[in-house]
C-alpha positions in Angstrom: 0.0 0.0 0.0 1.3 3.5 -0.9 1.9 5.6 2.2 1.6 9.4 1.8 2.9 11.9 4.2 0.5 14.6 5.2 2.0 17.3 3.0 1.9 15.2 -0.1 -1.5 13.9 0.7 -2.8 17.4 0.8 -1.0 18.2 -2.5 -2.8 15.3 -4.2 -6.1 16.2 -2.7 -5.7 19.8 -3.8 -4.8 18.7 -7.3 -7.7 16.4 -7.5 -10.0 19.1 -6.2 -8.8 21.4 -9.0 -9.4 18.5 -11.5 -13.1 18.3 -10.4 -13.4 21.7 -11.9 -11.8 20.6 -15.2 -14.0 19.6 -18.1 -13.2 16.0 -19.1 -13.3 16.9 -22.7 -10.1 18.9 -22.4 -8.2 15.6 -23.1 -9.8 15.5 -26.6 -8.3 18.9 -27.3 -4.8 17.4 -27.2 -5.6 15.6 -30.5 -5.3 19.1 -32.1 -9.0 19.8 -32.7 -8.9 23.6 -32.7 -11.7 25.9 -33.9 -11.2 28.1 -36.9 -11.0 31.9 -36.7 -14.4 33.4 -36.1 -15.1 31.4 -33.0 -17.6 33.4 -30.9 -16.4 34.3 -27.4 -18.2 35.5 -24.4 -16.3 37.4 -21.6 -18.2 37.9 -18.4 -17.1 40.5 -15.9 -18.8 40.2 -12.5 -18.9 43.5 -10.6 -19.0 42.0 -7.2 -20.7 43.6 -4.2 -23.6 45.3 -5.9 -22.6 48.2 -8.1 -24.6 51.4 -7.9 -26.2 51.6 -11.3 -27.6 55.1 -10.7 -24.1 56.6 -10.4 -23.0 54.5 -13.4 -25.5 55.6 -15.9 -26.7 58.9 -14.6 -30.1 60.5 -15.2 -28.7 64.0 -15.0 -31.9 65.8 -16.0 -33.9 64.1 -13.2 -34.6 66.3 -10.2 -35.6 63.2 -8.1 -32.1 61.8 -8.6 -30.4 64.9 -7.2 -32.9 65.4 -4.3 -32.4 61.7 -3.3 -28.6 62.1 -3.5 -27.8 65.7 -2.4 -24.1 65.0 -1.9 -23.6 61.7 -3.7 -25.2 62.6 -7.1 -22.8 63.0 -10.0 -23.1 66.6 -11.2 -24.3 67.0 -14.7 -21.2 68.9 -15.8 -19.0 66.0 -14.6 -21.0 63.2 -16.2 -19.9 62.1 -19.7 -22.9 62.8 -21.9 -24.5 59.9 -23.7 -27.8 61.6 -24.8 -30.0 64.4 -23.6 -31.1 62.5 -20.5 -28.3 60.1 -19.5 -24.6 60.4 -18.9 -21.9 57.9 -17.8 -19.7 58.1 -14.7 -16.6 60.4 -15.4 -14.2 57.6 -14.5 -15.5 55.4 -17.3 -13.8 57.4 -20.1 -12.8 54.2 -21.9 -16.4 53.0 -22.0 -17.5 56.4 -23.3 -15.1 56.0 -26.2 -16.5 52.6 -26.9 -20.0 54.1 -26.8 -18.9 56.8 -29.3 -17.5 54.2 -31.8 -20.6 52.0 -31.6 -19.1 49.2 -29.6 -21.0 49.7 -26.3 -24.6 48.7 -25.5 -26.3 49.8 -22.2 -29.2 47.9 -20.7 -31.1 49.7 -18.0 -33.5 48.4 -15.3 -32.3 44.8 -15.4 -33.3 42.5 -12.5 -35.7 39.7 -11.7 -39.0 39.2 -9.9 -39.1 39.3 -6.1 -35.5 40.5 -5.8 -33.3 39.4 -2.9 -31.0 42.0 -1.2 -28.6 39.4 0.2 -25.2 39.3 -1.6 -25.0 35.6 -1.4 -28.5 34.7 -2.3 -28.9 37.2 -5.1 -25.5 36.2 -6.6 -26.7 32.5 -6.5 -29.8 33.6 -8.5 -27.7 35.3 -11.1 -25.3 32.4 -11.3 -27.9 29.7 -11.5 -30.5 31.7 -13.5 -33.1 30.4 -11.2 -36.2 32.1 -9.9 -35.9 33.8 -6.6 -37.8 31.0 -4.8 -35.7 28.2 -6.4 -32.4 26.8 -5.2 -30.3 25.2 -7.9 -26.9 23.6 -7.4 -25.7 24.2 -11.0 -25.0 27.3 -13.0 -26.1 28.6 -16.3 -22.7 28.3 -17.9 -22.2 24.9 -16.4 -25.4 23.7 -17.9 -24.3 25.2 -21.2 -21.2 23.0 -21.0 -23.4 20.0 -20.2 -25.7 20.6 -23.2 -22.9 21.3 -25.7 -21.1 18.1 -24.8 -24.0 15.7 -25.4 -22.8 13.9 -28.5 -21.1 16.9 -29.9 -18.0 16.5 -32.2 -16.4 19.7 -31.1 -15.4 20.1 -27.4 -16.1 23.3 -25.7 -14.9 24.8 -22.4 -15.2 27.7 -19.9 -12.4 29.3 -17.9 -12.7 31.4 -14.8 -9.6 33.6 -14.1 -9.7 33.1 -10.4 -8.5 30.7 -7.6 -12.0 29.3 -7.1 -14.8 28.3 -9.4 -18.1 30.2 -9.2 -21.5 28.5 -9.2 -22.1 29.9 -12.6 -19.6 27.5 -14.2 -20.6 24.4 -12.4 -22.7 21.9 -14.4 -24.0 18.5 -13.6 -21.5 16.5 -15.7 -19.1 19.2 -16.9 -17.5 22.2 -15.1 -15.3 25.1 -16.0 -11.8 25.4 -14.8 -10.7 28.1 -12.3 -7.1 29.2 -13.0 -5.2 32.4 -12.4 -2.0 31.6 -14.2 -1.8 28.8 -16.8 2.0 28.7 -16.5 1.8 28.1 -12.7 -0.9 25.5 -13.1 1.3 23.7 -15.6 4.3 23.8 -13.3 2.3 22.6 -10.3 0.6 19.8 -12.1 3.9 18.6 -13.6 5.7 18.3 -10.3 7.9 15.1 -10.6 6.2 13.7 -7.5 2.8 13.5 -9.3 4.4 11.9 -12.3 6.1 9.3 -10.2 2.9 8.7 -8.3 0.9 8.1 -11.5 3.6 5.6 -12.7 3.1 3.6 -9.5 -0.6 3.5 -10.0 -1.7 2.4 -13.5 -5.3 3.2 -14.4 -7.8 0.8 -13.1 -5.2 -0.8 -10.7 -7.1 -0.1 -7.5 -10.3 -1.8 -6.3 -11.2 1.2 -4.2 -13.3 3.5 -6.5 -12.5 6.7 -4.5 -8.7 6.1 -4.7 -9.0 5.2 -8.4 -11.0 8.3 -9.1 -8.3 10.4 -7.3 -5.6 9.1 -9.6 -7.8 9.3 -12.7 -8.6 12.9 -12.1 -5.0 13.7 -11.3 -4.0 12.3 -14.6 -6.6 14.3 -16.5 -5.5 17.4 -14.7 -1.8 17.0 -15.7 -2.6 16.4 -19.4 -5.2 19.2 -19.5 -2.9 21.7 -17.8 -0.3 20.9 -20.4 -2.7 21.6 -23.3 -3.8 25.0 -21.8 -0.1 26.0 -21.2 0.7 25.0 -24.8 -2.0 27.3 -26.2 -1.2 30.0 -23.7 2.4 30.3 -25.0 1.1 30.7 -28.6 0.4 34.5 -28.2 1.9 37.0 -25.9 0.3 40.4 -26.0 2.6 43.4 -26.6 0.1 45.8 -25.1 0.7 47.6 -21.9 -2.1 46.3 -19.7 -2.6 48.0 -16.3 -0.8 46.5 -13.4 -4.0 45.8 -11.6 -5.7 42.4 -10.9 -8.3 43.1 -13.6 -5.6 44.2 -16.0 -3.6 41.1 -15.5 -6.6 38.9 -15.8 -7.8 40.5 -19.0 -4.2 40.1 -20.4 -4.4 36.4 -19.6 -7.8 36.2 -21.4 -6.5 38.1 -24.4 -3.5 35.8 -24.7 -5.8 32.8 -24.8 -8.4 34.4 -27.2 -5.6 35.2 -29.6 -4.2 31.7 -29.4 -7.5 30.4 -30.7 -7.9 27.9 -27.9 -11.3 26.3 -28.1 -12.7 28.3 -25.2 -16.1 29.8 -25.5 -16.6 31.5 -22.2 -14.2 33.5 -19.9 -15.3 34.7 -16.5 -13.6 37.2 -14.2 -14.6 39.3 -11.2 -13.9 42.9 -10.2 -14.7 44.7 -7.0 -16.0 44.9 -4.3 -18.6 47.5 -5.1 -20.4 47.2 -1.7 -20.3 50.9 -1.1 -22.2 51.5 2.1 -19.7 54.1 3.0 -17.3 56.4 1.0 -18.9 55.4 -2.3 -17.6 58.3 -4.3 -14.0 57.4 -4.0 -14.4 53.6 -4.0 -16.6 53.5 -7.1 -14.4 56.0 -9.0 -11.3 53.9 -8.2 -12.9 50.7 -9.3 -14.4 52.3 -12.4 -11.0 53.7 -13.3 -9.5 50.2 -13.2 -12.4 48.8 -15.2 -12.1 51.5 -17.8 -8.3 51.3 -18.2 -8.3 47.5 -18.4 -11.1 47.3 -20.9 -9.5 50.0 -23.1 -6.3 48.0 -23.5 -8.2 44.7 -23.9 -10.6 45.9 -26.6 -7.7 47.6 -28.4 -5.8 44.4 -28.3 -8.7 42.5 -29.8 -9.2 45.1 -32.5 -5.5 45.0 -33.5 -5.7 41.2 -33.9 -9.0 41.2 -35.7 -10.9 39.4 -32.9 -13.1 42.2 -31.6 -16.0 41.3 -33.9 -16.0 37.8 -32.4 -16.1 38.8 -28.7 -18.9 40.1 -26.5 -18.0 41.4 -23.1 -20.9 41.4 -20.6 -20.9 43.0 -17.2 -23.3 42.4 -14.4 -23.7 42.9 -10.6 -25.9 41.0 -8.2 -28.1 44.0 -7.5 -28.1 47.8 -7.7 -28.2 50.2 -4.8 -31.1 52.1 -3.2 -32.2 55.3 -4.9 -31.6 57.5 -1.8 -28.1 57.9 -0.3 -27.5 56.8 3.3 -26.0 58.9 6.1 -22.5 57.5 5.6 -21.8 58.8 2.1 -22.9 55.6 0.4 -25.9 53.6 -0.7 -27.5 50.4 0.6 -28.6 47.2 -1.2 -31.2 47.8 -3.9 -32.6 45.9 -6.8 -32.7 46.7 -10.5 -29.4 47.7 -12.2 -27.7 48.3 -15.6 -25.5 46.0 -17.7 -22.8 46.8 -20.2 -22.4 44.9 -23.5 -19.2 45.5 -25.4 -18.1 44.1 -28.8 -17.6 44.7 -32.5 -20.5 42.5 -33.4 -23.3 44.3 -31.5 -26.4 45.0 -33.6 -27.9 47.4 -31.2 -25.2 49.5 -29.5 -26.0 52.7 -27.5 -28.6 53.1 -24.9 -30.8 50.1 -25.7 -33.8 50.9 -23.5 -35.2 53.7 -21.4 -33.3 54.9 -18.4 -34.3 54.4 -14.7 -37.9 55.3 -13.8 -37.5 57.3 -10.5 -41.2 58.2 -10.3 -42.4 54.6 -9.9 -40.3 53.1 -7.1 -41.1 50.1 -4.9 -40.1 50.5 -1.3 -37.5 53.1 -2.4 -36.0 50.8 -5.1 -36.0 50.8 -8.9 -38.4 48.2 -10.4 -36.9 45.9 -13.0 -38.2 45.9 -16.6 -35.8 43.5 -18.2 -35.3 40.0 -16.7 -31.6 39.2 -16.7 -32.4 35.7 -18.0 -33.5 37.2 -21.3 -30.0 38.6 -21.6 -28.6 35.1 -21.0 -31.1 33.5 -23.4 -30.0 36.0 -26.1 -26.3 35.3 -25.7 -26.8 31.6 -25.4 -28.9 31.3 -28.6 -27.7 34.1 -30.8 -24.1 34.3 -29.9 -23.0 30.9 -28.7 -25.5 28.9 -30.8 -26.9 26.9 -27.9 -30.4 25.8 -26.9 -31.2 28.4 -24.4 -34.5 26.9 -23.4 -32.9 23.6 -22.4 -30.1 25.4 -20.5 -32.3 27.9 -18.7 -35.1 25.4 -18.2 -37.6 27.9 -19.5 -38.1 30.0 -22.6 -37.3 33.7 -22.1 -37.7 36.4 -24.7 -34.8 37.1 -26.9 -33.4 40.6 -27.4 -31.8 42.3 -30.4 -28.4 43.5 -29.3 -26.7 40.6 -31.1 
């Protein structure tokens, strides 16, 4: 019997845990089955913590906005004008430039029925695409992976640039992979210890299913990490990405997108936007990081003729309340806005009407667009999937792609 010391046992367990998040079909990619140029990509940026949508897309002609936010409201002369009624936060200069060149779409009043103001519960609802009274253990991107791999001849995958995998990427039979650095993943998974361990335990050589599964998944992880690293080395961006976490993560995504690895969905988080206090400075700082990183990322895609094949979608688990609080911030609210960025948008600009501040419910904005319609549109029209099967219900499609 093989005896493991505690440290090595933990290493094996950690590697196997990572492998659980690894789509099994990655092995097939080692046979060289790469998609041709034109592969449609979805990049999701989660604005964690509940971003304040009213100070993102600003109704600068609305007196209710300013009376509700006497010190927190963005002054009209500071907002970057989008049209006669709405402006964008002054720290989002890069997104304003994308708006001006027809590459940015803005959806207002996005939410869901019977909204929940808990960070964890509302994020679960957005991740799973469930109703607010339903509790699902799988995510909408995970179910996309499950559906696309049923008898398909072209493997697909999703990557989250993070240390842990979000519920959104967890399916029943297939899951995305959480990785911050493909090179580091490759180095860890190819430690000589693991290779020696595998040689001592040929596949199917153990009568204990749990132990056999541990070795099996470890082997899959090693081979899959090698494939990702091989593709990651194909392209190295020459652009000067910001030295922020988001900037580094978008550089990693750009390198993989330009390598033409067969990855359909990338997922990354930014924040926290939980601005109960000192919102003005915190939101401006985070928006500056978002704007700077997206400016370089979209420019990189344009230079490499990939911008028309990529849609970037931003979301947050909820917006903030209309009225500011006594601490220079805002508390948990409901409906919010979303950004859609890409060279293939059919409906850029301000896609729908701005926030309705005259018809609030308990001091909150009321949603007019169910976020699951956004998902359905991207799944069907952009990724070519059966959105009804994945979302377990038919939602209206929109016209932005």
